[in-house]
ZADO-1210 file (C-alpha; in nm, 4 decimals, padded with zeros to 6 digits):
<atoms>
<atom x="10.8416" y="11.1930" z="11.8808" code="MET" pos="1"/>
<atom x="10.9895" y="10.8559" z="11.7942" code="ALA" pos="2"/>
<atom x="10.8132" y="10.7040" z="12.0967" code="PHE" pos="3"/>
<atom x="10.4671" y="10.8802" z="12.0069" code="ARG" pos="4"/>
<atom x="10.5135" y="10.7221" z="11.6548" code="ASP" pos="5"/>
<atom x="10.5746" y="10.3986" z="11.7898" code="PHE" pos="6"/>
<atom x="10.2543" y="10.3982" z="12.0016" code="LEU" pos="7"/>
<atom x="10.0537" y="10.4866" z="11.6764" code="LYS" pos="8"/>
<atom x="10.1652" y="10.2019" z="11.5031" code="LYS" pos="9"/>
<atom x="10.0610" y="09.9455" z="11.7871" code="ILE" pos="10"/>
<atom x="09.7581" y="09.7574" z="11.6296" code="PRO" pos="11"/>
<atom x="09.5316" y="09.8273" z="11.9349" code="TYR" pos="12"/>
<atom x="09.2446" y="09.6320" z="11.7845" code="ASP" pos="13"/>
<atom x="09.4381" y="09.3030" z="11.7894" code="LYS" pos="14"/>
<atom x="09.6708" y="09.3931" z="12.0662" code="MET" pos="15"/>
<atom x="09.4169" y="09.5855" z="12.2945" code="GLY" pos="16"/>
<atom x="09.3207" y="09.2522" z="12.5264" code="PRO" pos="17"/>
<atom x="09.6744" y="09.1786" z="12.5563" code="TYR" pos="18"/>
<atom x="09.7629" y="09.5637" z="12.6703" code="ILE" pos="19"/>
<atom x="09.4431" y="09.5496" z="12.9043" code="ALA" pos="20"/>
<atom x="09.5831" y="09.2118" z="13.0481" code="LEU" pos="21"/>
<atom x="09.9371" y="09.3436" z="13.1262" code="LEU" pos="22"/>
<atom x="09.7993" y="09.6774" z="13.2743" code="ILE" pos="23"/>
<atom x="09.5563" y="09.4793" z="13.4949" code="LEU" pos="24"/>
<atom x="09.8219" y="09.2384" z="13.6028" code="PHE" pos="25"/>
<atom x="10.0806" y="09.4975" z="13.7059" code="VAL" pos="26"/>
<atom x="09.7730" y="09.6900" z="13.8893" code="ALA" pos="27"/>
<atom x="09.6716" y="09.3901" z="14.0585" code="SER" pos="28"/>
<atom x="10.0476" y="09.2822" z="14.1583" code="SER" pos="29"/>
<atom x="10.0831" y="09.6361" z="14.3274" code="LEU" pos="30"/>
<atom x="09.7398" y="09.6244" z="14.5027" code="ALA" pos="31"/>
<atom x="09.8000" y="09.2953" z="14.6615" code="SER" pos="32"/>
<atom x="10.1163" y="09.1034" z="14.8005" code="PRO" pos="33"/>
<atom x="09.9483" y="08.7684" z="14.7716" code="TYR" pos="34"/>
<atom x="09.8470" y="08.8199" z="14.4007" code="PHE" pos="35"/>
<atom x="10.1676" y="08.6750" z="14.2420" code="LEU" pos="36"/>
<atom x="10.1884" y="08.3629" z="14.4703" code="GLN" pos="37"/>
<atom x="10.1774" y="08.0481" z="14.2631" code="LEU" pos="38"/>
<atom x="09.8971" y="07.9153" z="14.4236" code="ARG" pos="39"/>
<atom x="09.6890" y="08.2203" z="14.3667" code="ASN" pos="40"/>
<atom x="09.7796" y="08.2487" z="13.9888" code="VAL" pos="41"/>
<atom x="09.6870" y="07.8524" z="13.9598" code="LEU" pos="42"/>
<atom x="09.3647" y="07.9120" z="14.1529" code="ASN" pos="43"/>
<atom x="09.2835" y="08.1985" z="13.8884" code="ILE" pos="44"/>
<atom x="09.3463" y="07.9922" z="13.6050" code="LEU" pos="45"/>
<atom x="09.1518" y="07.7013" z="13.7475" code="ARG" pos="46"/>
<atom x="08.8420" y="07.8910" z="13.7930" code="GLN" pos="47"/>
<atom x="08.8262" y="08.0482" z="13.4589" code="VAL" pos="48"/>
<atom x="08.9050" y="07.7456" z="13.2814" code="SER" pos="49"/>
<atom x="08.5529" y="07.6097" z="13.2988" code="TYR" pos="50"/>
<atom x="08.4014" y="07.9003" z="13.1584" code="THR" pos="51"/>
<atom x="08.6958" y="07.9737" z="12.9403" code="GLY" pos="52"/>
<atom x="08.6755" y="07.6480" z="12.7604" code="ILE" pos="53"/>
<atom x="08.2945" y="07.7152" z="12.6974" code="ILE" pos="54"/>
<atom x="08.4167" y="08.0604" z="12.5576" code="GLY" pos="55"/>
<atom x="08.6342" y="07.8883" z="12.3050" code="LEU" pos="56"/>
<atom x="08.3331" y="07.7362" z="12.1562" code="GLY" pos="57"/>
<atom x="08.1096" y="08.0355" z="12.1791" code="MET" pos="58"/>
<atom x="08.4018" y="08.2252" z="11.9726" code="THR" pos="59"/>
<atom x="08.3048" y="08.0068" z="11.6699" code="PHE" pos="60"/>
<atom x="07.9226" y="08.0739" z="11.7428" code="VAL" pos="61"/>
<atom x="07.9675" y="08.4622" z="11.7728" code="ILE" pos="62"/>
<atom x="08.2046" y="08.4757" z="11.4801" code="ILE" pos="63"/>
<atom x="07.9605" y="08.3143" z="11.2596" code="SER" pos="64"/>
<atom x="07.6854" y="08.5735" z="11.3468" code="GLY" pos="65"/>
<atom x="07.5038" y="08.3816" z="11.6439" code="GLY" pos="66"/>
<atom x="07.4971" y="08.3461" z="12.0234" code="ILE" pos="67"/>
<atom x="07.4130" y="08.0661" z="12.2657" code="ASP" pos="68"/>
<atom x="07.2591" y="08.1663" z="12.5822" code="LEU" pos="69"/>
<atom x="07.2027" y="07.7998" z="12.6771" code="SER" pos="70"/>
<atom x="07.5315" y="07.7072" z="12.7771" code="VAL" pos="71"/>
<atom x="07.4845" y="07.7352" z="13.1482" code="GLY" pos="72"/>
<atom x="07.1932" y="07.5252" z="13.1728" code="SER" pos="73"/>
<atom x="07.3480" y="07.2834" z="12.9172" code="MET" pos="74"/>
<atom x="07.6429" y="07.2306" z="13.1555" code="THR" pos="75"/>
<atom x="07.4220" y="07.1204" z="13.4313" code="ALA" pos="76"/>
<atom x="07.2207" y="06.9132" z="13.2168" code="PHE" pos="77"/>
<atom x="07.5079" y="06.7288" z="13.0577" code="VAL" pos="78"/>
<atom x="07.6853" y="06.7279" z="13.4094" code="GLY" pos="79"/>
<atom x="07.3990" y="06.5567" z="13.5484" code="GLY" pos="80"/>
<atom x="07.3847" y="06.2808" z="13.2908" code="ILE" pos="81"/>
<atom x="07.7464" y="06.2247" z="13.3257" code="VAL" pos="82"/>
<atom x="07.7200" y="06.1638" z="13.7111" code="ILE" pos="83"/>
<atom x="07.4098" y="05.9352" z="13.6667" code="LEU" pos="84"/>
<atom x="07.5959" y="05.7322" z="13.4115" code="THR" pos="85"/>
<atom x="07.8970" y="05.7117" z="13.6174" code="LEU" pos="86"/>
<atom x="07.6822" y="05.5570" z="13.9132" code="ASN" pos="87"/>
<atom x="07.5013" y="05.3294" z="13.6733" code="GLN" pos="88"/>
<atom x="07.8391" y="05.1916" z="13.5579" code="PHE" pos="89"/>
<atom x="07.9792" y="05.1449" z="13.9148" code="GLY" pos="90"/>
<atom x="08.2350" y="05.4497" z="13.9126" code="GLY" pos="91"/>
<atom x="08.5337" y="05.2739" z="13.7995" code="GLY" pos="92"/>
<atom x="08.7783" y="05.3481" z="13.5344" code="VAL" pos="93"/>
<atom x="08.5895" y="05.1993" z="13.2601" code="ASP" pos="94"/>
<atom x="08.2706" y="05.3940" z="13.3951" code="ALA" pos="95"/>
<atom x="08.4429" y="05.7051" z="13.3907" code="ILE" pos="96"/>
<atom x="08.5248" y="05.6845" z="13.0409" code="TRP" pos="97"/>
<atom x="08.1787" y="05.5472" z="12.9564" code="ILE" pos="98"/>
<atom x="08.0416" y="05.8490" z="13.1280" code="ALA" pos="99"/>
<atom x="08.2965" y="06.0893" z="12.9383" code="ILE" pos="100"/>
<atom x="08.2135" y="05.9648" z="12.6284" code="ILE" pos="101"/>
<atom x="07.8270" y="05.9856" z="12.6741" code="LEU" pos="102"/>
<atom x="07.8787" y="06.3120" z="12.8018" code="GLY" pos="103"/>
<atom x="08.0490" y="06.4597" z="12.5061" code="VAL" pos="104"/>
<atom x="07.8021" y="06.3033" z="12.2754" code="LEU" pos="105"/>
<atom x="07.5145" y="06.4761" z="12.4792" code="MET" pos="106"/>
<atom x="07.6773" y="06.8146" z="12.4708" code="GLY" pos="107"/>
<atom x="07.7372" y="06.7755" z="12.0952" code="MET" pos="108"/>
<atom x="07.3772" y="06.6656" z="12.0316" code="GLY" pos="109"/>
<atom x="07.2330" y="06.9557" z="12.2486" code="CYS" pos="110"/>
<atom x="07.4398" y="07.1889" z="12.0305" code="GLY" pos="111"/>
<atom x="07.3258" y="07.0246" z="11.7253" code="ALA" pos="112"/>
<atom x="06.9483" y="07.0814" z="11.8254" code="ILE" pos="113"/>
<atom x="07.0392" y="07.4579" z="11.8785" code="ASN" pos="114"/>
<atom x="07.2219" y="07.4255" z="11.5399" code="GLY" pos="115"/>
<atom x="06.9275" y="07.2457" z="11.3524" code="LEU" pos="116"/>
<atom x="06.6424" y="07.5173" z="11.4853" code="VAL" pos="117"/>
<atom x="06.8680" y="07.8120" z="11.3960" code="VAL" pos="118"/>
<atom x="06.9451" y="07.6826" z="11.0456" code="THR" pos="119"/>
<atom x="06.6485" y="07.4913" z="10.9592" code="LYS" pos="120"/>
<atom x="06.3955" y="07.6282" z="11.1295" code="GLY" pos="121"/>
<atom x="06.5059" y="07.9773" z="11.0465" code="LYS" pos="122"/>
<atom x="06.4476" y="08.1007" z="11.4181" code="VAL" pos="123"/>
<atom x="06.6760" y="08.3790" z="11.5594" code="ALA" pos="124"/>
<atom x="06.9602" y="08.2395" z="11.7892" code="PRO" pos="125"/>
<atom x="06.8673" y="08.4627" z="12.0485" code="PHE" pos="126"/>
<atom x="06.4994" y="08.3162" z="12.0860" code="ILE" pos="127"/>
<atom x="06.6328" y="07.9448" z="12.0062" code="VAL" pos="128"/>
<atom x="06.8835" y="07.9412" z="12.2897" code="THR" pos="129"/>
<atom x="06.6830" y="08.1568" z="12.5238" code="LEU" pos="130"/>
<atom x="06.4174" y="07.8583" z="12.4944" code="GLY" pos="131"/>
<atom x="06.6661" y="07.5731" z="12.5334" code="THR" pos="132"/>
<atom x="06.8231" y="07.7597" z="12.8158" code="MET" pos="133"/>
<atom x="06.4871" y="07.6864" z="12.9699" code="ALA" pos="134"/>
<atom x="06.4416" y="07.3587" z="12.8658" code="ILE" pos="135"/>
<atom x="06.7759" y="07.2096" z="12.9741" code="PHE" pos="136"/>
<atom x="06.7344" y="07.3626" z="13.3148" code="ARG" pos="137"/>
<atom x="06.3978" y="07.2353" z="13.3658" code="SER" pos="138"/>
<atom x="06.5057" y="06.8933" z="13.2469" code="LEU" pos="139"/>
<atom x="06.7920" y="06.9020" z="13.4860" code="THR" pos="140"/>
<atom x="06.5689" y="07.0024" z="13.7670" code="LEU" pos="141"/>
<atom x="06.3357" y="06.7101" z="13.7025" code="TYR" pos="142"/>
<atom x="06.5771" y="06.4377" z="13.6710" code="ILE" pos="143"/>
<atom x="06.7461" y="06.5588" z="13.9699" code="GLY" pos="144"/>
<atom x="06.4266" y="06.6443" z="14.1973" code="ASN" pos="145"/>
<atom x="06.5939" y="06.9852" z="14.2233" code="ALA" pos="146"/>
<atom x="06.8719" y="06.8354" z="14.4203" code="GLY" pos="147"/>
<atom x="07.2104" y="06.7268" z="14.3693" code="GLU" pos="148"/>
<atom x="07.3502" y="06.4512" z="14.1299" code="PHE" pos="149"/>
<atom x="07.6314" y="06.2992" z="14.3723" code="ARG" pos="150"/>
<atom x="07.9104" y="06.0755" z="14.2352" code="SER" pos="151"/>
<atom x="07.9758" y="05.7589" z="14.4296" code="ALA" pos="152"/>
<atom x="08.3021" y="05.7398" z="14.2424" code="SER" pos="153"/>
<atom x="08.6210" y="05.7874" z="14.4411" code="ARG" pos="154"/>
<atom x="08.8501" y="05.8119" z="14.1087" code="LEU" pos="155"/>
<atom x="08.6210" y="06.0704" z="13.9257" code="PHE" pos="156"/>
<atom x="08.7424" y="06.3555" z="14.1268" code="PRO" pos="157"/>
<atom x="09.1074" y="06.2893" z="14.0227" code="GLU" pos="158"/>
<atom x="08.9886" y="06.4063" z="13.6599" code="VAL" pos="159"/>
<atom x="08.9074" y="06.7763" z="13.7903" code="GLY" pos="160"/>
<atom x="09.1247" y="06.7850" z="14.0954" code="MET" pos="161"/>
<atom x="09.4312" y="06.6339" z="13.9614" code="GLY" pos="162"/>
<atom x="09.7695" y="06.8018" z="13.8800" code="PHE" pos="163"/>
<atom x="10.0239" y="06.7599" z="13.5680" code="PHE" pos="164"/>
<atom x="10.3497" y="06.9029" z="13.6037" code="LEU" pos="165"/>
<atom x="10.2050" y="07.0854" z="13.9003" code="GLU" pos="166"/>
<atom x="09.9438" y="07.2529" z="13.6967" code="ILE" pos="167"/>
<atom x="09.5655" y="07.1602" z="13.7561" code="PRO" pos="168"/>
<atom x="09.4504" y="06.9303" z="13.4611" code="ILE" pos="169"/>
<atom x="09.1535" y="07.1764" z="13.3877" code="PRO" pos="170"/>
<atom x="09.4305" y="07.4744" z="13.2939" code="VAL" pos="171"/>
<atom x="09.6220" y="07.2073" z="13.0525" code="TRP" pos="172"/>
<atom x="09.2614" y="07.0898" z="12.9002" code="VAL" pos="173"/>
<atom x="09.1799" y="07.4714" z="12.8436" code="PHE" pos="174"/>
<atom x="09.4975" y="07.5760" z="12.6890" code="PHE" pos="175"/>
<atom x="09.5280" y="07.2550" z="12.4686" code="ILE" pos="176"/>
<atom x="09.1736" y="07.2959" z="12.3229" code="LEU" pos="177"/>
<atom x="09.2606" y="07.6939" z="12.2681" code="ALA" pos="178"/>
<atom x="09.5552" y="07.5706" z="12.0785" code="THR" pos="179"/>
<atom x="09.3730" y="07.3022" z="11.8684" code="VAL" pos="180"/>
<atom x="09.0727" y="07.5645" z="11.8143" code="PHE" pos="181"/>
<atom x="09.3225" y="07.8378" z="11.7129" code="SER" pos="182"/>
<atom x="09.4647" y="07.6229" z="11.4225" code="VAL" pos="183"/>
<atom x="09.0923" y="07.5408" z="11.3232" code="VAL" pos="184"/>
<atom x="09.0044" y="07.9012" z="11.3081" code="LEU" pos="185"/>
<atom x="09.3122" y="08.0405" z="11.1453" code="ASN" pos="186"/>
<atom x="09.4556" y="07.7743" z="10.9333" code="HIS" pos="187"/>
<atom x="09.1606" y="07.5870" z="10.7841" code="THR" pos="188"/>
<atom x="08.8666" y="07.6140" z="10.5442" code="ARG" pos="189"/>
<atom x="08.6074" y="07.5841" z="10.8219" code="PHE" pos="190"/>
<atom x="08.7593" y="07.8532" z="11.0071" code="GLY" pos="191"/>
<atom x="08.7728" y="08.0829" z="10.6814" code="ARG" pos="192"/>
<atom x="08.4309" y="07.9954" z="10.6081" code="HIS" pos="193"/>
<atom x="08.3082" y="08.0841" z="10.9861" code="VAL" pos="194"/>
<atom x="08.4626" y="08.4304" z="10.9320" code="CYS" pos="195"/>
<atom x="08.2761" y="08.4587" z="10.5796" code="ALA" pos="196"/>
<atom x="07.9664" y="08.3580" z="10.7266" code="VAL" pos="197"/>
<atom x="07.9822" y="08.5947" z="10.9927" code="GLY" pos="198"/>
<atom x="08.1013" y="08.8864" z="10.7855" code="SER" pos="199"/>
<atom x="07.8029" y="08.8509" z="10.5359" code="ASN" pos="200"/>
<atom x="07.6293" y="08.5401" z="10.4879" code="SER" pos="201"/>
<atom x="07.4703" y="08.6059" z="10.1651" code="ARG" pos="202"/>
<atom x="07.7913" y="08.7098" z="09.9800" code="VAL" pos="203"/>
<atom x="07.9382" y="08.3346" z="10.1496" code="ALA" pos="204"/>
<atom x="07.6396" y="08.1851" z="09.9971" code="ALA" pos="205"/>
<atom x="07.7324" y="08.2993" z="09.6667" code="TYR" pos="206"/>
<atom x="08.0903" y="08.1938" z="09.7079" code="SER" pos="207"/>
<atom x="07.9707" y="07.8423" z="09.7349" code="ALA" pos="208"/>
<atom x="08.0024" y="07.8265" z="10.1183" code="ILE" pos="209"/>
<atom x="07.7507" y="07.6117" z="10.2944" code="LYS" pos="210"/>
<atom x="07.6184" y="07.8785" z="10.5403" code="VAL" pos="211"/>
<atom x="07.3695" y="07.6602" z="10.7301" code="ASN" pos="212"/>
<atom x="07.6266" y="07.3777" z="10.7672" code="TRP" pos="213"/>
<atom x="07.8931" y="07.6126" z="10.9141" code="VAL" pos="214"/>
<atom x="07.6586" y="07.7547" z="11.1406" code="ARG" pos="215"/>
<atom x="07.5419" y="07.4239" z="11.2630" code="PHE" pos="216"/>
<atom x="07.8865" y="07.2920" z="11.3164" code="LEU" pos="217"/>
<atom x="07.9668" y="07.6006" z="11.5334" code="SER" pos="218"/>
<atom x="07.6830" y="07.5016" z="11.7774" code="TYR" pos="219"/>
<atom x="07.8186" y="07.1605" z="11.7519" code="VAL" pos="220"/>
<atom x="08.1374" y="07.2936" z="11.8804" code="ILE" pos="221"/>
<atom x="08.0170" y="07.4899" z="12.1455" code="VAL" pos="222"/>
<atom x="07.8147" y="07.1929" z="12.2848" code="GLY" pos="223"/>
<atom x="08.1359" y="06.9813" z="12.2720" code="PHE" pos="224"/>
<atom x="08.3106" y="07.2624" z="12.4855" code="THR" pos="225"/>
<atom x="08.0189" y="07.2572" z="12.7309" code="VAL" pos="226"/>
<atom x="08.0555" y="06.8963" z="12.7730" code="ALA" pos="227"/>
<atom x="08.4120" y="06.9199" z="12.8467" code="VAL" pos="228"/>
<atom x="08.3683" y="07.1789" z="13.0972" code="SER" pos="229"/>
<atom x="08.0607" y="06.9819" z="13.2475" code="ALA" pos="230"/>
<atom x="08.2821" y="06.6822" z="13.3118" code="VAL" pos="231"/>
<atom x="08.5697" y="06.8828" z="13.4668" code="LEU" pos="232"/>
<atom x="08.3355" y="07.0783" z="13.6944" code="LEU" pos="233"/>
<atom x="08.1569" y="06.7577" z="13.7806" code="GLY" pos="234"/>
<atom x="08.4511" y="06.5963" z="13.9004" code="SER" pos="235"/>
<atom x="08.6014" y="06.8908" z="14.0970" code="ARG" pos="236"/>
<atom x="08.2832" y="06.8826" z="14.2903" code="LEU" pos="237"/>
<atom x="08.2257" y="06.5126" z="14.2590" code="ASN" pos="238"/>
<atom x="07.8655" y="06.6313" z="14.2279" code="ALA" pos="239"/>
<atom x="07.6280" y="06.8652" z="14.0069" code="ILE" pos="240"/>
<atom x="07.3801" y="07.0862" z="14.1637" code="SER" pos="241"/>
<atom x="07.0638" y="07.0790" z="13.9351" code="SER" pos="242"/>
<atom x="06.9835" y="07.4381" z="14.0716" code="THR" pos="243"/>
<atom x="07.3120" y="07.6101" z="14.0624" code="ASN" pos="244"/>
<atom x="07.5554" y="07.4518" z="13.8324" code="ALA" pos="245"/>
<atom x="07.6665" y="07.6416" z="13.5368" code="GLY" pos="246"/>
<atom x="07.4472" y="07.9504" z="13.6620" code="LEU" pos="247"/>
<atom x="07.5551" y="08.2492" z="13.4753" code="ASN" pos="248"/>
<atom x="07.8140" y="08.0474" z="13.2697" code="TYR" pos="249"/>
<atom x="07.6591" y="08.2216" z="12.9506" code="GLU" pos="250"/>
<atom x="07.7537" y="08.5663" z="13.0828" code="LEU" pos="251"/>
<atom x="08.0982" y="08.4733" z="13.1689" code="ASP" pos="252"/>
<atom x="08.1598" y="08.2823" z="12.8360" code="ALA" pos="253"/>
<atom x="08.0097" y="08.5677" z="12.6255" code="ILE" pos="254"/>
<atom x="08.2148" y="08.8349" z="12.8218" code="ALA" pos="255"/>
<atom x="08.5252" y="08.6477" z="12.7620" code="ALA" pos="256"/>
<atom x="08.4659" y="08.6384" z="12.3811" code="VAL" pos="257"/>
<atom x="08.3898" y="09.0219" z="12.3761" code="ILE" pos="258"/>
<atom x="08.6625" y="09.1075" z="12.6063" code="ILE" pos="259"/>
<atom x="08.8972" y="08.9108" z="12.3798" code="GLY" pos="260"/>
<atom x="08.8146" y="09.1422" z="12.0919" code="GLY" pos="261"/>
<atom x="08.5621" y="08.9332" z="11.8982" code="THR" pos="262"/>
<atom x="08.3167" y="09.1427" z="11.7232" code="ALA" pos="263"/>
<atom x="07.9157" y="09.0879" z="11.8461" code="MET" pos="264"/>
<atom x="07.8376" y="09.1459" z="11.4725" code="THR" pos="265"/>
<atom x="08.0498" y="08.8576" z="11.3828" code="GLY" pos="266"/>
<atom x="08.3271" y="08.7985" z="11.1079" code="GLY" pos="267"/>
<atom x="08.6381" y="08.8615" z="11.3212" code="THR" pos="268"/>
<atom x="08.7452" y="08.6962" z="11.6436" code="GLY" pos="269"/>
<atom x="09.0191" y="08.5156" z="11.7937" code="SER" pos="270"/>
<atom x="09.0747" y="08.2284" z="12.0141" code="ILE" pos="271"/>
<atom x="09.3724" y="08.3601" z="12.1964" code="TRP" pos="272"/>
<atom x="09.1972" y="08.6754" z="12.2572" code="GLY" pos="273"/>
<atom x="08.9000" y="08.4670" z="12.4452" code="THR" pos="274"/>
<atom x="09.1825" y="08.3062" z="12.6707" code="VAL" pos="275"/>
<atom x="09.3074" y="08.6468" z="12.7528" code="VAL" pos="276"/>
<atom x="08.9437" y="08.7932" z="12.8120" code="GLY" pos="277"/>
<atom x="08.8575" y="08.4764" z="13.0418" code="ALA" pos="278"/>
<atom x="09.1743" y="08.5394" z="13.2282" code="ILE" pos="279"/>
<atom x="09.0972" y="08.9259" z="13.2915" code="ILE" pos="280"/>
<atom x="08.7660" y="08.8340" z="13.4242" code="LEU" pos="281"/>
<atom x="08.9361" y="08.5851" z="13.6424" code="GLY" pos="282"/>
<atom x="09.1869" y="08.8613" z="13.8000" code="ILE" pos="283"/>
<atom x="08.9202" y="09.1204" z="13.8330" code="VAL" pos="284"/>
<atom x="08.6942" y="08.8782" z="14.0261" code="ASN" pos="285"/>
<atom x="09.0155" y="08.7429" z="14.2428" code="ASN" pos="286"/>
<atom x="09.1119" y="09.1034" z="14.3204" code="MET" pos="287"/>
<atom x="08.7676" y="09.2182" z="14.4106" code="LEU" pos="288"/>
<atom x="08.7630" y="08.9214" z="14.6714" code="ASN" pos="289"/>
<atom x="09.1104" y="09.0221" z="14.7879" code="MET" pos="290"/>
<atom x="09.0093" y="09.3643" z="14.8313" code="LEU" pos="291"/>
<atom x="08.6954" y="09.2847" z="15.0404" code="GLY" pos="292"/>
<atom x="08.4423" y="09.3813" z="14.8011" code="VAL" pos="293"/>
<atom x="08.1083" y="09.2384" z="14.8162" code="SER" pos="294"/>
<atom x="08.0831" y="08.9160" z="14.5721" code="PRO" pos="295"/>
<atom x="07.7386" y="09.0323" z="14.5006" code="TYR" pos="296"/>
<atom x="07.9012" y="09.3484" z="14.3141" code="LEU" pos="297"/>
<atom x="08.1105" y="09.1278" z="14.0998" code="GLN" pos="298"/>
<atom x="07.8077" y="09.1046" z="13.8373" code="GLY" pos="299"/>
<atom x="07.8108" y="09.4864" z="13.8257" code="THR" pos="300"/>
<atom x="08.1826" y="09.4922" z="13.7321" code="VAL" pos="301"/>
<atom x="08.1351" y="09.2497" z="13.4704" code="LYS" pos="302"/>
<atom x="07.8340" y="09.4252" z="13.3187" code="GLY" pos="303"/>
<atom x="08.0212" y="09.7349" z="13.2909" code="LEU" pos="304"/>
<atom x="08.3195" y="09.5531" z="13.1285" code="VAL" pos="305"/>
<atom x="08.0952" y="09.3971" z="12.8754" code="ILE" pos="306"/>
<atom x="07.9368" y="09.7324" z="12.7747" code="ILE" pos="307"/>
<atom x="08.2846" y="09.8903" z="12.7857" code="GLY" pos="308"/>
<atom x="08.4125" y="09.6362" z="12.5349" code="ALA" pos="309"/>
<atom x="08.1101" y="09.6761" z="12.3269" code="VAL" pos="310"/>
<atom x="08.1432" y="10.0416" z="12.3224" code="LEU" pos="311"/>
<atom x="08.5292" y="10.0235" z="12.2003" code="VAL" pos="312"/>
<atom x="08.4436" y="09.7930" z="11.9244" code="GLN" pos="313"/>
<atom x="08.1478" y="10.0306" z="11.8151" code="ARG" pos="314"/>
<atom x="08.4174" y="10.3291" z="11.8131" code="LYS" pos="315"/>
<atom x="08.6699" y="10.1171" z="11.6283" code="ARG" pos="316"/>
<atom x="08.4360" y="10.0434" z="11.3570" code="GLY" pos="317"/>
<atom x="08.2948" y="10.3802" z="11.3206" code="SER" pos="318"/>
<atom x="08.6685" y="10.5226" z="11.2752" code="SER" pos="319"/>
<atom x="08.7422" y="10.2589" z="10.9882" code="ILE" pos="320"/>
</atoms>
């Protein structure tokens, strides 16, 4: 009886993603003897860091009541601009910094465009970002002539392929940004305003919260995270494909946010929940590969996981 009472007291709405990660981790350890190898674990973390970083920004957008379908195409567009800038300035250390700064500004600018059309144009976020998804991909294909943006720099790959304390740099960036954004969401006025706007924008406006400004900044934040991910992805490959770079990143980012417990209706969410959601997706993909499951079925698994997470949210909401 005591154990049953203990189980009832567990806050599953907050701890659900962490419990799911623990169960999946144990099951994967039993399913494959190679899963717990350090190299494999680091490989999973590196793989999820690119979409996970975007998911951190997506968390703000979804909590505020919006969505961004353009992040995959934006990744390719910003990544291509970064490499073109890098080559233009010679590929040295100074060129890398110039390219990174320009890439971050481009990403934030693209996010600002989405935010302006959503807030000032009063157009539904789904429609706006569906349109910019096509625009960014089309521009990338045009500028890159439907080919690859290839970097001529020998130093650039060290950004995405380097290690610090035997941990890949993209993993460090992922967790550092998660820490910063968690503080912003949970311990700042802006974070409280994001949750208030997502819960009820009309009540938030009556409370003197600048609803449009909060939503606009949320899209700028996701643009920033896209730029960071684009730089890391481009440096890892030392190239960006205009056709395949960032493909389905929007699906992975949104899935990580939903699996992490953020409500699609807005108002509540967790940055560390998104981190856990991204890792869960990475473990699922890793185990499917180890078990010899066709990679073409991985999308099916992701789709089922997303639907399951939304159903759990609906049941939780109806039981309150």
